[in-house]
Rosetta silent file (secondary structure, phi, psi, omega in degrees, C-alpha in Angstrom):
SEQUENCE: MIDSFAYLAIATGLYAISKKKMLSFRLWHIVSCISYIIYGILKPAIPLIISGLLFSVIHLFQIYKWKKQFEKRKI
SCORE:     score description
SCORE:     0.000 S_00000001
   1 L     0.000  -48.058 -179.139    1.630   43.020 -108.114 S_00000001
   2 L   -62.879  -41.073 -178.421    4.288   45.122 -106.386 S_00000001
   3 H   -64.972  -19.278  179.036    4.197   42.935 -103.287 S_00000001
   4 H   -63.525  -29.246  176.015    5.040   39.898 -105.405 S_00000001
   5 H   -67.190  -35.984  177.211    8.629   41.211 -105.609 S_00000001
   6 H   -66.923  -43.100  178.498    8.801   41.197 -101.811 S_00000001
   7 H   -65.491  -37.993  176.716    7.516   37.622 -101.673 S_00000001
   8 H   -63.854  -40.938  178.721    9.987   36.611 -104.368 S_00000001
   9 H   -63.515  -42.753  178.281   12.795   38.225 -102.372 S_00000001
  10 H   -63.153  -46.505 -177.918   11.770   36.362  -99.235 S_00000001
  11 H   -62.918  -45.278 -179.338   11.506   33.043 -101.081 S_00000001
  12 H   -70.776  -31.639  175.473   14.876   33.372 -102.800 S_00000001
  13 H   -64.993  -43.464  176.985   16.486   34.544  -99.566 S_00000001
  14 H   -65.419  -39.378  177.700   15.190   31.473  -97.755 S_00000001
  15 H   -64.622  -39.075 -179.295   16.333   29.276 -100.616 S_00000001
  16 H   -59.942  -43.276 -176.931   19.769   30.931 -100.500 S_00000001
  17 H   -74.087   -9.310  176.740   20.332   30.057  -96.849 S_00000001
  18 L   -84.703   -9.902 -177.457   19.492   26.426  -97.572 S_00000001
  19 L   -77.637  139.467 -179.899   22.512   26.137  -99.877 S_00000001
  20 L   -86.663  -32.789 -178.200   25.599   24.373  -98.563 S_00000001
  21 L   -88.508  136.467 -174.931   28.080   25.877 -101.012 S_00000001
  22 H   -64.453  -38.568  179.742   29.033   29.497 -100.449 S_00000001
  23 H   -62.457  -44.547  178.742   29.044   30.426 -104.147 S_00000001
  24 H   -62.656  -42.280  176.805   25.520   29.122 -104.592 S_00000001
  25 H   -58.367  -48.427 -176.776   24.408   30.982 -101.457 S_00000001
  26 H   -63.160  -42.811 -179.841   25.909   34.241 -102.698 S_00000001
  27 H   -64.171  -44.861  179.095   24.363   33.964 -106.171 S_00000001
  28 H   -67.742  -33.330  178.595   20.883   33.180 -104.828 S_00000001
  29 H   -71.319  -30.882  174.177   21.161   35.958 -102.259 S_00000001
  30 H   -63.467  -41.091  176.018   22.042   38.399 -105.047 S_00000001
  31 H   -59.376  -42.941  177.908   18.786   37.365 -106.768 S_00000001
  32 H   -61.735  -43.837  179.678   16.997   38.059 -103.495 S_00000001
  33 H   -62.849  -40.091  178.331   18.688   41.461 -103.209 S_00000001
  34 H   -62.854  -40.052  177.120   17.678   42.398 -106.750 S_00000001
  35 H   -63.336  -41.500  177.183   14.070   41.544 -105.894 S_00000001
  36 H   -64.617  -38.426  178.689   14.279   43.736 -102.789 S_00000001
  37 H   -63.402  -46.016  178.451   15.764   46.565 -104.856 S_00000001
  38 H   -60.790  -45.551  178.251   12.926   46.338 -107.407 S_00000001
  39 H   -60.397  -43.474  179.697   10.375   46.243 -104.595 S_00000001
  40 H   -63.854  -34.554  177.935   12.053   49.223 -102.927 S_00000001
  41 H   -70.677  -43.004 -177.142   11.952   51.208 -106.163 S_00000001
  42 H   -73.761  -25.213 -171.856    8.294   50.406 -106.833 S_00000001
  43 L   -77.013  -43.967  -21.804    7.117   50.990 -103.251 S_00000001
  44 L   -80.200  139.768 -179.873    9.300   53.398 -102.731 S_00000001
  45 L  -139.517   95.624 -175.340   11.365   52.256  -99.746 S_00000001
  46 H   -57.248  -42.360  179.861   14.861   53.719  -99.676 S_00000001
  47 H   -58.978  -35.666  177.821   16.175   51.428  -96.866 S_00000001
  48 H   -67.632  -39.210  178.572   15.379   48.343  -98.967 S_00000001
  49 H   -64.571  -47.656 -178.577   17.169   49.800 -101.968 S_00000001
  50 H   -62.560  -48.072 -177.937   20.243   50.712  -99.925 S_00000001
  51 H   -65.781  -39.713  177.509   20.459   47.369  -98.139 S_00000001
  52 H   -61.530  -42.448  178.373   19.913   45.436 -101.373 S_00000001
  53 H   -65.757  -44.238 -179.303   22.679   47.378 -103.081 S_00000001
  54 H   -62.740  -47.495  178.915   25.080   46.974 -100.152 S_00000001
  55 H   -61.716  -40.334  179.739   24.502   43.224  -99.852 S_00000001
  56 H   -63.410  -44.015  179.095   24.892   42.802 -103.618 S_00000001
  57 H   -62.490  -43.393  178.990   28.174   44.706 -103.669 S_00000001
  58 H   -61.810  -46.934 -179.929   29.508   42.650 -100.743 S_00000001
  59 H   -63.180  -44.211  179.859   28.525   39.372 -102.402 S_00000001
  60 H   -63.737  -38.910  177.817   29.976   40.393 -105.769 S_00000001
  61 H   -64.593  -42.607  179.180   33.229   41.491 -104.118 S_00000001
  62 H   -66.024  -37.982  176.391   33.528   38.171 -102.269 S_00000001
  63 H   -64.836  -41.296  177.722   32.856   36.240 -105.493 S_00000001
  64 H   -60.823  -46.173  178.417   35.516   38.332 -107.228 S_00000001
  65 H   -61.517  -42.974  179.610   38.041   37.578 -104.447 S_00000001
  66 H   -61.628  -42.918 -179.811   37.197   33.869 -104.584 S_00000001
  67 H   -63.464  -41.494  178.445   37.654   33.837 -108.366 S_00000001
  68 H   -61.988  -44.740  178.965   41.049   35.549 -108.076 S_00000001
  69 H   -63.790  -39.967  179.171   42.221   32.994 -105.495 S_00000001
  70 H   -63.523  -42.521  179.548   40.955   30.147 -107.672 S_00000001
  71 H   -65.979  -35.618  178.135   42.836   31.494 -110.703 S_00000001
  72 H   -62.724  -39.837 -177.907   46.022   31.828 -108.632 S_00000001
  73 H   -68.458  -26.933 -179.255   45.882   28.171 -107.652 S_00000001
  74 H   -71.821  -26.497 -175.521   45.627   27.071 -111.288 S_00000001
  75 L   -74.564    0.000    0.000   48.956   28.668 -112.218 S_00000001
């Protein structure tokens, strides 16, 4: 049961890199990171938790920057 989160993380990570649009890639990779975080908590594996959190923060920050730039262009 616990390992299913790892397989889900792998599958969503592979799906993420198949995306052509950067926003779609980032959103799917966040799903992958969340799966790794859950797996890391249940296992417990601190490196997986840390890396999942770091990647998620980076992706969310980049999405935030993209959204700000998009809003600027509308004005």
